[in-house]
Z-matrix of the N, CA and C atoms (Angstrom, degrees):
N
C 1 1.335
C 2 1.495 1 110.79
N 3 1.325 2 118.85 1 -45.41
C 4 1.432 3 120.65 2 -178.45
C 5 1.478 4 110.38 3 -64.01
N 6 1.391 5 117.84 4 -38.11
C 7 1.478 6 123.40 5 178.74
C 8 1.406 7 110.60 6 -62.20
N 9 1.343 8 123.49 7 -42.27
C 10 1.441 9 133.68 8 -174.19
C 11 1.581 10 100.94 9 -63.08
N 12 1.297 11 122.31 10 -47.35
C 13 1.487 12 123.56 11 -174.13
C 14 1.473 13 117.12 12 -78.81
N 15 1.391 14 117.40 13 -9.99
C 16 1.356 15 117.99 14 178.58
C 17 1.475 16 120.93 15 -55.92
N 18 1.374 17 118.80 16 -48.30
C 19 1.443 18 121.37 17 176.36
C 20 1.536 19 113.81 18 -57.88
N 21 1.409 20 116.17 19 -42.45
C 22 1.458 21 120.43 20 177.11
C 23 1.529 22 109.39 21 -61.17
N 24 1.352 23 117.26 22 -48.01
C 25 1.400 24 122.62 23 179.27
C 26 1.511 25 113.59 24 -56.03
N 27 1.361 26 113.91 25 -37.84
C 28 1.464 27 117.60 26 178.73
C 29 1.507 28 113.49 27 -62.06
N 30 1.463 29 111.82 28 -42.92
C 31 1.495 30 118.56 29 -174.70
C 32 1.615 31 101.52 30 -70.16
N 33 1.336 32 121.24 31 -42.16
C 34 1.446 33 123.00 32 178.83
C 35 1.426 34 110.57 33 -53.36
N 36 1.293 35 119.30 34 -44.31
C 37 1.477 36 127.97 35 -173.21
C 38 1.444 37 109.60 36 -64.20
N 39 1.263 38 123.82 37 -22.96
C 40 1.461 39 127.58 38 -177.13
C 41 1.423 40 105.61 39 -72.18
N 42 1.410 41 123.32 40 -32.92
C 43 1.403 42 125.72 41 -169.28
C 44 1.636 43 104.56 42 -101.08
N 45 1.296 44 114.88 43 -43.22
C 46 1.553 45 121.01 44 -174.61
C 47 1.549 46 102.54 45 -127.27
N 48 1.365 47 120.74 46 82.14
C 49 1.323 48 121.66 47 176.33
C 50 1.449 49 118.29 48 -63.46
N 51 1.366 50 122.34 49 134.05
C 52 1.449 51 127.72 50 -176.98
C 53 1.448 52 108.22 51 -87.21
N 54 1.404 53 116.18 52 122.51
C 55 1.382 54 123.30 53 -175.28
C 56 1.598 55 112.09 54 -107.28
N 57 1.310 56 119.22 55 141.11
C 58 1.464 57 126.29 56 179.07
C 59 1.493 58 103.94 57 -61.18
N 60 1.268 59 113.61 58 126.23
C 61 1.544 60 113.86 59 -177.86
C 62 1.547 61 115.60 60 -76.50
N 63 1.319 62 114.46 61 3.28
C 64 1.485 63 120.98 62 -179.67
C 65 1.406 64 105.21 63 -103.91
N 66 1.290 65 127.69 64 -56.25
C 67 1.364 66 129.95 65 -164.67
C 68 1.600 67 107.50 66 -111.84
N 69 1.345 68 125.63 67 -16.09
C 70 1.470 69 124.26 68 175.03
C 71 1.451 70 108.76 69 92.36
N 72 1.447 71 122.00 70 -12.18
C 73 1.513 72 119.41 71 178.05
C 74 1.475 73 117.44 72 -61.48
N 75 1.340 74 121.31 73 146.33
C 76 1.375 75 115.98 74 173.67
C 77 1.538 76 117.17 75 -66.96
N 78 1.259 77 114.52 76 141.31
C 79 1.466 78 123.17 77 -176.12
C 80 1.568 79 109.88 78 -83.45
N 81 1.269 80 114.43 79 137.43
C 82 1.403 81 120.65 80 170.11
C 83 1.587 82 110.27 81 -73.35
N 84 1.306 83 116.99 82 161.74
C 85 1.612 84 120.83 83 -175.92
C 86 1.518 85 108.50 84 -60.16
N 87 1.316 86 120.01 85 -36.20
C 88 1.480 87 122.55 86 -169.00
C 89 1.641 88 105.14 87 -83.68
N 90 1.351 89 119.20 88 -12.02
C 91 1.424 90 123.92 89 -177.89
C 92 1.606 91 110.33 90 -90.70
N 93 1.354 92 116.76 91 113.41
C 94 1.472 93 119.40 92 -171.34
C 95 1.528 94 110.11 93 -71.70
N 96 1.384 95 118.78 94 -61.19
C 97 1.482 96 122.35 95 -169.64
C 98 1.543 97 112.74 96 -127.78
N 99 1.299 98 115.66 97 -30.88
C 100 1.425 99 116.05 98 -179.65
C 101 1.595 100 110.07 99 -133.03
N 102 1.408 101 110.21 100 148.07
C 103 1.462 102 114.25 101 -177.91
C 104 1.642 103 102.26 102 -69.07
N 105 1.280 104 111.13 103 164.26
C 106 1.505 105 121.88 104 -178.46
C 107 1.464 106 110.09 105 -60.95
N 108 1.376 107 118.61 106 -43.46
C 109 1.449 108 123.25 107 175.17
C 110 1.416 109 115.81 108 -56.18
N 111 1.428 110 119.24 109 -47.30
C 112 1.412 111 121.77 110 -177.46
C 113 1.499 112 107.33 111 -71.36
N 114 1.277 113 125.09 112 -33.95
C 115 1.397 114 129.74 113 -175.88
C 116 1.586 115 106.72 114 -64.13
N 117 1.298 116 110.96 115 -42.18
C 118 1.468 117 116.80 116 -179.65
C 119 1.529 118 110.65 117 -64.69
N 120 1.330 119 116.41 118 -32.88
C 121 1.380 120 119.60 119 -172.83
C 122 1.556 121 113.86 120 -85.82
N 123 1.321 122 117.42 121 -6.86
C 124 1.415 123 125.13 122 -173.69
C 125 1.577 124 106.45 123 -51.84
N 126 1.285 125 128.08 124 129.28
C 127 1.471 126 130.50 125 -172.60
C 128 1.577 127 106.64 126 -80.44
N 129 1.325 128 121.92 127 68.43
C 130 1.390 129 122.35 128 -169.64
C 131 1.521 130 110.54 129 -70.80
N 132 1.317 131 111.67 130 155.11
C 133 1.516 132 119.36 131 -179.19
C 134 1.506 133 104.47 132 -99.84
N 135 1.303 134 120.06 133 173.88
C 136 1.518 135 120.69 134 169.85
C 137 1.497 136 108.91 135 -116.45
N 138 1.343 137 117.66 136 29.27
C 139 1.431 138 118.37 137 -172.22
C 140 1.663 139 112.91 138 -60.15
N 141 1.436 140 113.29 139 -36.25
C 142 1.386 141 117.00 140 -176.70
C 143 1.558 142 113.17 141 -66.39
N 144 1.331 143 116.40 142 -6.44
C 145 1.425 144 117.87 143 176.91
C 146 1.453 145 115.98 144 -93.41
N 147 1.337 146 115.66 145 -5.16
C 148 1.470 147 115.23 146 -174.94
C 149 1.684 148 106.97 147 -133.31
N 150 1.255 149 116.10 148 140.01
C 151 1.528 150 114.28 149 172.55
C 152 1.360 151 113.05 150 -68.15
N 153 1.264 152 122.61 151 -34.39
C 154 1.455 153 127.40 152 174.37
C 155 1.510 154 112.10 153 -112.11
N 156 1.308 155 113.86 154 122.02
C 157 1.495 156 118.46 155 -176.40
C 158 1.474 157 115.92 156 -151.79
N 159 1.322 158 119.10 157 -168.30
C 160 1.445 159 117.88 158 -177.08
C 161 1.527 160 115.68 159 -62.78
N 162 1.364 161 114.45 160 -24.47
C 163 1.601 162 119.70 161 178.02
C 164 1.501 163 106.46 162 -71.96
N 165 1.339 164 117.14 163 -55.26
C 166 1.564 165 124.31 164 -173.93
C 167 1.510 166 107.97 165 -55.09
N 168 1.293 167 114.69 166 -43.18
C 169 1.435 168 123.70 167 -172.04
C 170 1.540 169 113.64 168 -50.76
N 171 1.437 170 107.73 169 -37.21
C 172 1.532 171 115.40 170 -178.14
C 173 1.597 172 108.49 171 -61.90
N 174 1.254 173 118.71 172 -19.83
C 175 1.465 174 120.33 173 -174.35
C 176 1.507 175 114.69 174 -105.22
N 177 1.364 176 114.67 175 2.15
C 178 1.475 177 116.09 176 -174.19
C 179 1.621 178 105.80 177 -62.29
N 180 1.350 179 112.72 178 137.36
C 181 1.406 180 121.00 179 -179.40
C 182 1.480 181 117.71 180 63.90
N 183 1.288 182 116.97 181 15.45
C 184 1.386 183 125.76 182 -179.11
C 185 1.605 184 107.84 183 -112.75
N 186 1.279 185 116.77 184 -53.21
C 187 1.440 186 120.39 185 -177.73
C 188 1.529 187 113.94 186 -154.86
N 189 1.224 188 125.25 187 153.02
C 190 1.498 189 123.43 188 174.73
C 191 1.570 190 110.20 189 -72.25
N 192 1.129 191 116.16 190 122.34
C 193 1.497 192 127.21 191 -176.92
C 194 1.448 193 113.81 192 -119.15
N 195 1.380 194 122.93 193 117.77
C 196 1.331 195 131.28 194 -177.99
C 197 1.608 196 108.30 195 -64.61
N 198 1.358 197 114.90 196 -54.93
C 199 1.426 198 122.98 197 -176.84
C 200 1.479 199 109.74 198 -161.82
N 201 1.298 200 112.59 199 152.09
C 202 1.488 201 115.87 200 179.01
C 203 1.541 202 112.24 201 -153.74
N 204 1.187 203 121.24 202 151.64
C 205 1.532 204 126.60 203 -178.61
C 206 1.591 205 109.66 204 -169.18
N 207 1.374 206 110.72 205 145.59
C 208 1.430 207 122.86 206 164.17
C 209 1.492 208 114.78 207 -109.99
N 210 1.216 209 118.86 208 153.38
C 211 1.528 210 119.59 209 179.80
C 212 1.497 211 111.49 210 -80.78
N 213 1.325 212 119.33 211 -39.60
C 214 1.513 213 121.84 212 -169.09
C 215 1.531 214 107.15 213 -143.11
N 216 1.422 215 114.83 214 159.34
C 217 1.401 216 119.10 215 168.73
C 218 1.487 217 111.34 216 -84.63
N 219 1.371 218 114.95 217 141.99
C 220 1.507 219 124.14 218 177.07
C 221 1.509 220 109.68 219 -100.86
N 222 1.333 221 117.30 220 119.33
C 223 1.491 222 121.97 221 175.61
C 224 1.482 223 106.29 222 -125.00
N 225 1.374 224 118.83 223 142.49
C 226 1.421 225 121.94 224 -178.83
C 227 1.547 226 109.51 225 -65.52
N 228 1.310 227 115.69 226 134.86
C 229 1.398 228 123.84 227 -176.74
C 230 1.573 229 119.60 228 78.16
N 231 1.297 230 109.25 229 -0.77
C 232 1.529 231 113.77 230 -177.41
C 233 1.530 232 108.66 231 -90.07
N 234 1.346 233 115.74 232 -176.68
C 235 1.394 234 127.98 233 -167.44
C 236 1.629 235 106.72 234 -69.24
N 237 1.358 236 113.80 235 -34.64
C 238 1.455 237 118.78 236 -179.91
C 239 1.486 238 112.44 237 -69.24
N 240 1.284 239 118.35 238 -37.96
C 241 1.388 240 120.22 239 172.23
C 242 1.594 241 115.70 240 -58.98
N 243 1.336 242 112.87 241 -44.54
C 244 1.525 243 119.50 242 173.06
C 245 1.342 244 112.88 243 -60.41
N 246 1.441 245 123.74 244 -36.40
C 247 1.482 246 121.01 245 175.24
C 248 1.495 247 113.48 246 -71.12
N 249 1.291 248 114.84 247 -38.29
C 250 1.586 249 112.70 248 178.98
C 251 1.412 250 109.04 249 -70.64
N 252 1.311 251 124.89 250 -37.97
C 253 1.509 252 121.91 251 171.81
C 254 1.388 253 113.48 252 -57.95
N 255 1.359 254 121.25 253 -45.75
C 256 1.538 255 117.45 254 178.39
C 257 1.476 256 111.43 255 -63.85
N 258 1.219 257 117.28 256 -35.71
C 259 1.616 258 119.69 257 179.03
C 260 1.573 259 108.02 258 -68.52
N 261 1.284 260 123.60 259 -48.39
C 262 1.361 261 124.59 260 -172.44
C 263 1.493 262 112.13 261 -77.60
N 264 1.230 263 122.18 262 -43.39
C 265 1.540 264 124.29 263 -167.99
C 266 1.515 265 111.82 264 -116.63
N 267 1.285 266 124.32 265 -8.64
C 268 1.374 267 124.70 266 179.44
C 269 1.542 268 116.10 267 -110.28
N 270 1.315 269 114.21 268 7.12
C 271 1.540 270 119.47 269 -179.77
C 272 1.561 271 113.81 270 72.52
N 273 1.285 272 117.08 271 11.78
C 274 1.522 273 117.30 272 -177.83
C 275 1.498 274 112.97 273 -83.04
N 276 1.335 275 115.86 274 71.73
C 277 1.524 276 125.63 275 -172.04
C 278 1.509 277 104.26 276 -69.37
N 279 1.285 278 123.12 277 -21.62
C 280 1.457 279 123.45 278 -173.14
C 281 1.601 280 103.65 279 -74.45
N 282 1.210 281 119.60 280 -32.69
C 283 1.430 282 124.21 281 177.50
C 284 1.552 283 107.93 282 -56.74
N 285 1.263 284 117.13 283 -52.18
C 286 1.434 285 124.33 284 178.46
C 287 1.596 286 111.39 285 -54.94
N 288 1.313 287 115.24 286 -45.48
C 289 1.498 288 120.60 287 -179.75
C 290 1.478 289 109.89 288 -66.95
N 291 1.325 290 121.40 289 -43.14
C 292 1.359 291 124.15 290 -178.28
C 293 1.512 292 111.83 291 -63.97
N 294 1.420 293 118.60 292 -48.60
C 295 1.313 294 125.03 293 -178.81
C 296 1.641 295 109.33 294 -62.31
N 297 1.312 296 111.18 295 -37.13
C 298 1.456 297 119.25 296 -176.15
C 299 1.578 298 106.75 297 -65.55
N 300 1.220 299 119.69 298 -46.45
C 301 1.363 300 127.09 299 174.42
C 302 1.549 301 112.77 300 -53.94
N 303 1.306 302 117.21 301 -47.56
C 304 1.320 303 124.16 302 175.72
C 305 1.444 304 117.02 303 -60.84
N 306 1.352 305 115.06 304 -42.92
C 307 1.527 306 125.04 305 171.38
C 308 1.560 307 108.48 306 -58.47
N 309 1.325 308 114.36 307 -56.11
C 310 1.394 309 116.58 308 -177.83
C 311 1.475 310 116.54 309 -57.45
N 312 1.430 311 123.15 310 -35.10
C 313 1.388 312 131.09 311 176.00
C 314 1.586 313 105.62 312 -58.17
N 315 1.275 314 115.23 313 -40.80
C 316 1.510 315 114.79 314 -177.94
C 317 1.548 316 116.40 315 -78.20
N 318 1.293 317 112.43 316 -31.54
C 319 1.432 318 122.67 317 178.45
C 320 1.622 319 107.81 318 -68.90
N 321 1.378 320 113.88 319 -33.64
C 322 1.406 321 114.67 320 177.74
C 323 1.475 322 116.89 321 -64.32
N 324 1.330 323 118.05 322 -19.56
C 325 1.523 324 125.17 323 179.20
C 326 1.413 325 107.97 324 -79.96
N 327 1.286 326 125.66 325 -5.61
C 328 1.530 327 123.88 326 -177.13
C 329 1.386 328 109.76 327 -108.99
N 330 1.317 329 115.83 328 128.98
C 331 1.476 330 120.71 329 177.99
C 332 1.567 331 115.90 330 -64.54
N 333 1.388 332 113.11 331 -25.31
C 334 1.500 333 114.17 332 -176.81
C 335 1.592 334 111.41 333 -79.90
N 336 1.288 335 117.43 334 -4.77
C 337 1.500 336 117.89 335 164.45
C 338 1.436 337 118.86 336 -96.34
N 339 1.368 338 117.54 337 -4.73
C 340 1.395 339 123.12 338 -179.06
C 341 1.504 340 113.25 339 -57.49
N 342 1.416 341 122.18 340 -42.27
C 343 1.384 342 124.08 341 -179.12
C 344 1.549 343 114.92 342 -64.77
N 345 1.223 344 120.99 343 -13.91
C 346 1.440 345 124.72 344 -178.74
C 347 1.496 346 110.86 345 -52.66
N 348 1.336 347 119.59 346 127.58
C 349 1.364 348 126.26 347 -176.74
C 350 1.576 349 111.07 348 -95.75
N 351 1.472 350 117.41 349 -56.21
C 352 1.246 351 126.27 350 -176.14
C 353 1.573 352 113.65 351 -122.81
N 354 1.343 353 125.48 352 143.39
C 355 1.380 354 134.72 353 172.55
C 356 1.514 355 109.88 354 -94.14
N 357 1.279 356 121.95 355 122.65
C 358 1.512 357 124.41 356 -177.90
C 359 1.561 358 109.97 357 -135.94
N 360 1.320 359 107.32 358 124.19
C 361 1.585 360 115.87 359 179.33
C 362 1.518 361 111.44 360 -74.81
N 363 1.287 362 118.20 361 152.54
C 364 1.545 363 124.21 362 167.67
C 365 1.512 364 104.78 363 -68.56
N 366 1.358 365 117.53 364 121.20
C 367 1.546 366 118.86 365 -174.77
C 368 1.486 367 110.70 366 -79.29
N 369 1.304 368 117.50 367 158.44
C 370 1.394 369 131.48 368 174.61
C 371 1.546 370 107.06 369 -96.66
N 372 1.334 371 116.83 370 143.62
C 373 1.525 372 116.32 371 168.96
C 374 1.529 373 107.83 372 -61.41
N 375 1.305 374 119.01 373 155.38
C 376 1.546 375 124.68 374 -174.41
C 377 1.467 376 101.51 375 -63.69
N 378 1.258 377 125.92 376 -43.93
C 379 1.548 378 123.63 377 -176.32
C 380 1.497 379 112.75 378 -55.82
N 381 1.297 380 113.29 379 -50.54
C 382 1.442 381 119.36 380 178.04
C 383 1.543 382 114.84 381 -65.24
N 384 1.392 383 113.32 382 -36.51
C 385 1.499 384 118.74 383 178.08
C 386 1.515 385 109.69 384 -65.39
N 387 1.297 386 115.04 385 -40.10
C 388 1.486 387 117.97 386 178.42
C 389 1.568 388 110.26 387 -67.18
N 390 1.250 389 118.38 388 -39.79
C 391 1.473 390 122.01 389 -175.72
C 392 1.547 391 110.07 390 -71.70
N 393 1.376 392 114.82 391 -35.14
C 394 1.569 393 112.98 392 -177.54
C 395 1.610 394 105.92 393 -92.74
N 396 1.346 395 113.55 394 -30.79
C 397 1.523 396 112.99 395 -178.12
C 398 1.386 397 118.14 396 102.17
N 399 1.404 398 114.62 397 -16.53
C 400 1.449 399 118.60 398 -175.06
C 401 1.588 400 103.62 399 -169.64
N 402 1.452 401 116.81 400 160.39
C 403 1.351 402 124.53 401 -179.68
C 404 1.515 403 106.18 402 -106.34
N 405 1.455 404 115.60 403 114.48
C 406 1.376 405 121.60 404 -176.46
C 407 1.525 406 112.37 405 -61.05
N 408 1.366 407 117.36 406 -31.90
C 409 1.442 408 118.39 407 177.06
C 410 1.493 409 113.83 408 -65.42
N 411 1.403 410 116.66 409 -40.15
C 412 1.469 411 118.30 410 171.32
C 413 1.427 412 118.67 411 -55.30
N 414 1.382 413 120.39 412 -32.16
C 415 1.426 414 119.99 413 179.88
C 416 1.497 415 110.84 414 -80.44
N 417 1.334 416 121.73 415 -30.29
C 418 1.305 417 122.87 416 166.55
C 419 1.557 418 112.47 417 -62.72
N 420 1.318 419 112.63 418 -48.83
C 421 1.592 420 115.38 419 177.77
C 422 1.545 421 112.99 420 -53.80
N 423 1.406 422 109.80 421 -35.58
C 424 1.457 423 113.40 422 -174.92
C 425 1.535 424 106.64 423 -63.98
N 426 1.313 425 114.16 424 -43.26
C 427 1.521 426 113.93 425 -176.25
C 428 1.585 427 110.99 426 -70.04
N 429 1.273 428 119.31 427 -32.41
C 430 1.498 429 126.60 428 176.96
C 431 1.445 430 110.33 429 -63.78
N 432 1.359 431 114.29 430 -47.31
C 433 1.575 432 121.95 431 -176.45
C 434 1.613 433 103.36 432 -65.34
N 435 1.224 434 114.49 433 -43.63
C 436 1.551 435 114.78 434 -179.88
C 437 1.419 436 114.82 435 -60.96
N 438 1.309 437 114.83 436 -40.03
C 439 1.553 438 113.88 437 -175.02
C 440 1.533 439 105.74 438 -81.01
N 441 1.248 440 124.15 439 -28.26
C 442 1.470 441 126.41 440 -179.27
C 443 1.536 442 109.67 441 -81.16
N 444 1.382 443 115.57 442 -18.57
C 445 1.480 444 115.71 443 -171.01
C 446 1.476 445 117.30 444 69.23
N 447 1.374 446 115.05 445 29.24
C 448 1.392 447 121.99 446 -175.09
C 449 1.540 448 111.25 447 -113.09
N 450 1.326 449 119.18 448 151.79
C 451 1.414 450 123.04 449 178.00
C 452 1.581 451 115.17 450 -60.14
N 453 1.288 452 121.96 451 137.29
C 454 1.464 453 119.58 452 175.54
C 455 1.485 454 105.73 453 -97.49
N 456 1.343 455 116.99 454 133.23
C 457 1.478 456 122.60 455 -174.57
C 458 1.539 457 104.43 456 -127.15
N 459 1.374 458 113.02 457 110.05
C 460 1.532 459 119.45 458 178.00
C 461 1.520 460 111.65 459 -98.84
N 462 1.299 461 119.04 460 4.00
C 463 1.471 462 126.15 461 -174.60
C 464 1.479 463 114.86 462 -110.35
N 465 1.365 464 113.67 463 10.19
C 466 1.521 465 119.98 464 178.66
C 467 1.483 466 116.51 465 -74.87
N 468 1.334 467 118.19 466 -36.82
C 469 1.522 468 120.59 467 179.63
C 470 1.536 469 106.06 468 -134.11
N 471 1.343 470 113.38 469 154.77
C 472 1.476 471 117.62 470 161.56
C 473 1.398 472 113.85 471 -136.65
N 474 1.326 473 119.33 472 168.52
C 475 1.484 474 127.13 473 -175.22
C 476 1.599 475 108.04 474 -109.23
N 477 1.353 476 117.32 475 102.07
C 478 1.459 477 113.66 476 -177.82
C 479 1.591 478 109.33 477 -86.03
N 480 1.375 479 118.81 478 -13.63
C 481 1.438 480 118.16 479 -175.88
C 482 1.522 481 107.31 480 -118.98
N 483 1.272 482 119.42 481 136.00
C 484 1.341 483 121.17 482 178.39
C 485 1.573 484 108.55 483 -79.76
N 486 1.365 485 115.74 484 117.99
C 487 1.504 486 120.46 485 178.58
C 488 1.579 487 108.33 486 -102.58
N 489 1.272 488 110.59 487 148.46
C 490 1.451 489 119.38 488 -177.21
C 491 1.578 490 107.77 489 -72.44
N 492 1.327 491 114.70 490 157.67
C 493 1.537 492 118.16 491 179.14
C 494 1.535 493 108.97 492 -60.70
N 495 1.438 494 113.99 493 140.18
C 496 1.403 495 126.62 494 -172.56
C 497 1.608 496 111.35 495 -81.48
N 498 1.386 497 111.38 496 -11.49
C 499 1.374 498 113.77 497 -159.93
C 500 1.580 499 114.76 498 -56.71
N 501 1.313 500 121.05 499 -38.89
C 502 1.476 501 122.66 500 -171.77
C 503 1.502 502 112.23 501 -111.07
N 504 1.378 503 114.85 502 16.54
C 505 1.497 504 121.10 503 -178.57
C 506 1.507 505 113.35 504 -90.45
N 507 1.234 506 119.43 505 152.53
C 508 1.479 507 123.95 506 174.42
C 509 1.514 508 104.07 507 -81.84
N 510 1.342 509 117.07 508 172.87
C 511 1.390 510 127.88 509 -175.34
C 512 1.672 511 108.45 510 -60.07
N 513 1.361 512 113.68 511 -46.97
C 514 1.445 513 116.11 512 -178.90
C 515 1.516 514 110.83 513 -63.95
N 516 1.330 515 118.26 514 -39.15
C 517 1.487 516 128.68 515 -179.91
C 518 1.506 517 107.83 516 -61.16
N 519 1.377 518 115.51 517 -45.47
C 520 1.412 519 123.67 518 -176.83
C 521 1.607 520 108.46 519 -65.34
N 522 1.312 521 113.73 520 -39.82
C 523 1.527 522 115.28 521 -178.33
C 524 1.506 523 108.63 522 -66.77
N 525 1.392 524 116.78 523 -43.76
C 526 1.466 525 120.91 524 -179.08
C 527 1.484 526 108.21 525 -67.13
N 528 1.245 527 125.42 526 -32.77
C 529 1.430 528 128.60 527 -174.71
C 530 1.535 529 108.87 528 -72.48
N 531 1.196 530 114.53 529 -32.72
C 532 1.567 531 119.22 530 -174.63
C 533 1.608 532 108.95 531 -96.56
N 534 1.292 533 119.65 532 -7.05
C 535 1.438 534 120.32 533 -177.55
C 536 1.529 535 106.24 534 -61.12
N 537 1.364 536 111.91 535 131.38
C 538 1.580 537 121.98 536 -175.86
C 539 1.405 538 111.73 537 51.81
N 540 1.396 539 120.25 538 25.66
C 541 1.467 540 115.99 539 -178.66
C 542 1.533 541 111.63 540 -85.26
N 543 1.377 542 119.49 541 -1.73
C 544 1.497 543 120.49 542 -174.93
C 545 1.555 544 107.75 543 -130.83
N 546 1.252 545 115.03 544 141.76
C 547 1.533 546 120.66 545 172.31
C 548 1.459 547 106.26 546 -125.03
N 549 1.449 548 116.76 547 162.44
C 550 1.379 549 122.83 548 179.90
C 551 1.504 550 112.89 549 -107.84
N 552 1.295 551 115.78 550 136.99
C 553 1.434 552 123.41 551 171.27
C 554 1.482 553 110.01 552 -92.74
N 555 1.343 554 118.23 553 146.54
C 556 1.540 555 125.19 554 170.48
C 557 1.480 556 110.27 555 49.21
N 558 1.346 557 123.80 556 50.45
C 559 1.483 558 125.80 557 -178.18
C 560 1.542 559 108.80 558 -55.39
N 561 1.169 560 121.26 559 -33.39
C 562 1.550 561 125.57 560 176.68
C 563 1.542 562 110.48 561 -56.56
N 564 1.366 563 116.11 562 -39.13
C 565 1.445 564 121.36 563 -172.45
C 566 1.514 565 109.49 564 -76.84
N 567 1.288 566 117.01 565 -24.14
C 568 1.418 567 125.19 566 -176.78
C 569 1.535 568 116.05 567 -83.25
N 570 1.316 569 116.47 568 -21.02
C 571 1.486 570 122.08 569 -179.09
C 572 1.541 571 116.58 570 -42.37
N 573 1.337 572 120.72 571 115.09
C 574 1.350 573 120.96 572 177.51
C 575 1.522 574 114.98 573 86.10
N 576 1.152 575 119.50 574 -1.59
C 577 1.562 576 126.38 575 -176.06
C 578 1.592 577 104.59 576 -82.09
N 579 1.391 578 109.07 577 153.82
C 580 1.447 579 121.55 578 172.52
C 581 1.586 580 110.32 579 -109.93
N 582 1.278 581 117.99 580 108.31
C 583 1.559 582 122.52 581 -171.86
C 584 1.444 583 106.97 582 -104.17
N 585 1.477 584 115.99 583 139.01
C 586 1.406 585 123.20 584 170.01
C 587 1.616 586 104.61 585 -102.13
N 588 1.345 587 115.53 586 111.67
C 589 1.472 588 115.68 587 177.16
C 590 1.547 589 106.64 588 -91.83
N 591 1.437 590 113.55 589 136.39
C 592 1.413 591 123.59 590 -171.16
C 593 1.502 592 107.68 591 -121.17
N 594 1.398 593 117.41 592 136.92
C 595 1.334 594 123.89 593 175.62
C 596 1.424 595 110.23 594 -147.08
N 597 1.447 596 122.84 595 173.81
C 598 1.375 597 122.83 596 -175.39
C 599 1.605 598 113.42 597 -80.97
N 600 1.352 599 119.85 598 -57.75
C 601 1.328 600 119.66 599 -176.82
C 602 1.675 601 108.57 600 -130.34
N 603 1.302 602 114.18 601 136.19
C 604 1.467 603 118.54 602 172.01
C 605 1.558 604 105.56 603 -95.91
N 606 1.427 605 106.95 604 129.08
C 607 1.491 606 114.78 605 171.02
C 608 1.528 607 110.25 606 -112.33
N 609 1.441 608 105.20 607 -93.39
C 610 1.533 609 113.27 608 172.34
C 611 1.465 610 112.00 609 -78.26
N 612 1.366 611 115.25 610 -26.97
C 613 1.503 612 117.43 611 -175.09
C 614 1.526 613 115.74 612 96.51
N 615 1.372 614 110.07 613 -1.71
C 616 1.531 615 118.09 614 -174.34
C 617 1.566 616 110.71 615 -58.94
N 618 1.254 617 124.96 616 -44.08
C 619 1.468 618 125.74 617 175.38
C 620 1.403 619 118.36 618 -60.31
N 621 1.356 620 115.07 619 -47.52
C 622 1.532 621 121.29 620 175.81
C 623 1.435 622 107.68 621 -70.55
N 624 1.253 623 121.18 622 -33.43
C 625 1.566 624 119.49 623 -179.29
C 626 1.549 625 107.68 624 -63.21
N 627 1.375 626 112.09 625 -48.91
C 628 1.577 627 121.19 626 -179.82
C 629 1.500 628 108.53 627 -49.26
N 630 1.395 629 109.24 628 -53.81
C 631 1.586 630 117.45 629 179.09
C 632 1.570 631 113.04 630 -48.10
N 633 1.429 632 113.20 631 -55.23
C 634 1.346 633 123.29 632 -175.24
C 635 1.481 634 113.31 633 -59.95
N 636 1.423 635 113.40 634 -41.46
C 637 1.579 636 117.92 635 -179.83
C 638 1.351 637 112.93 636 -71.39
N 639 1.390 638 120.90 637 -30.56
C 640 1.418 639 123.51 638 176.40
C 641 1.542 640 112.74 639 -67.28
N 642 1.363 641 112.03 640 -40.13
C 643 1.501 642 118.48 641 177.06
C 644 1.510 643 112.61 642 -67.87
N 645 1.318 644 116.94 643 -47.11
C 646 1.420 645 122.60 644 -178.97
C 647 1.494 646 113.96 645 -66.13
N 648 1.451 647 117.41 646 -25.12
C 649 1.409 648 122.31 647 -178.37
C 650 1.560 649 107.57 648 -80.21
N 651 1.236 650 122.86 649 -23.14
C 652 1.452 651 128.50 650 -179.33
C 653 1.417 652 113.74 651 -103.99
N 654 1.265 653 122.95 652 -21.34
C 655 1.562 654 123.30 653 -175.13
C 656 1.517 655 111.64 654 -153.62
N 657 1.305 656 110.11 655 151.87
C 658 1.534 657 111.86 656 178.36
C 659 1.655 658 108.47 657 -82.35
N 660 1.253 659 115.40 658 86.32
C 661 1.382 660 120.10 659 -175.72
C 662 1.515 661 113.69 660 -117.04
N 663 1.290 662 120.27 661 152.57
C 664 1.484 663 125.20 662 174.28
C 665 1.483 664 105.61 663 -100.28
N 666 1.295 665 114.87 664 141.49
C 667 1.518 666 121.30 665 -172.53
C 668 1.530 667 105.18 666 -121.59
N 669 1.413 668 111.65 667 132.16
C 670 1.531 669 121.07 668 160.73
C 671 1.516 670 103.74 669 -123.59
N 672 1.282 671 118.29 670 161.78
C 673 1.312 672 124.50 671 176.77
C 674 1.541 673 117.29 672 -144.27
N 675 1.453 674 117.00 673 146.38
C 676 1.394 675 120.92 674 -179.79
C 677 1.483 676 106.85 675 -147.74
N 678 1.509 677 110.32 676 147.14
C 679 1.427 678 115.43 677 -177.42
C 680 1.629 679 100.75 678 -135.36
N 681 1.358 680 117.19 679 161.15
C 682 1.388 681 122.53 680 170.52
C 683 1.594 682 111.97 681 -64.70
N 684 1.407 683 113.32 682 -42.26
C 685 1.449 684 117.54 683 -175.69
C 686 1.510 685 106.04 684 -136.54
N 687 1.427 686 109.57 685 163.16
C 688 1.467 687 122.18 686 172.77
C 689 1.562 688 105.24 687 -132.53
N 690 1.467 689 117.07 688 132.68
C 691 1.254 690 124.35 689 -177.05
C 692 1.528 691 109.15 690 -96.54
N 693 1.291 692 111.12 691 147.28
C 694 1.540 693 116.32 692 171.69
C 695 1.534 694 111.60 693 -69.33
N 696 1.290 695 114.29 694 139.11
C 697 1.510 696 118.44 695 -178.44
C 698 1.573 697 107.09 696 -91.98
């Protein structure tokens, strides 16, 4: 299918050139979302290579985590921040899909992610979803699920309470902001399942922790987690 679309894409690019969201250079037909130069420069982690890593350490003593990994490091002013900004606020859903596929490809190399049965994105509150038009975590999760060959479930959790943005909050403020922020749908269906929760950026882990605690409070589930990026604390 990709080969069939290439001539059409080349023609379309003459009138509406696709630009790399990181550096602004024009993308070649065979380049999906990032130019080769920027893809090489991605500050990749090696989390998928180790069962205990910088990602899982964020949750030590907080909740039982089966496996966890981020694709890249997030640094203020860096290329990853630009990519996440384009994904969340500029409607560039294809960035989430592409990074999700890349993340999923790496997770597929790790035996500790093999038991995952379903991939579930962290949900947005309906008000924020209507305002933005899409859930960026869902587009990342789509890519992850595609690469892993696992079903995508967007109906596992929902957000009944509108929570303020986490961007400028401290760890304690983030915890309080996400307290009781998530509820579980169809708990009986989840019993005994192994879920992979997916979000865009891991900072303190308060949002993912709230999701996991809600799930484990309602159903006997095993939780793994993955994000595109992990921020330094």
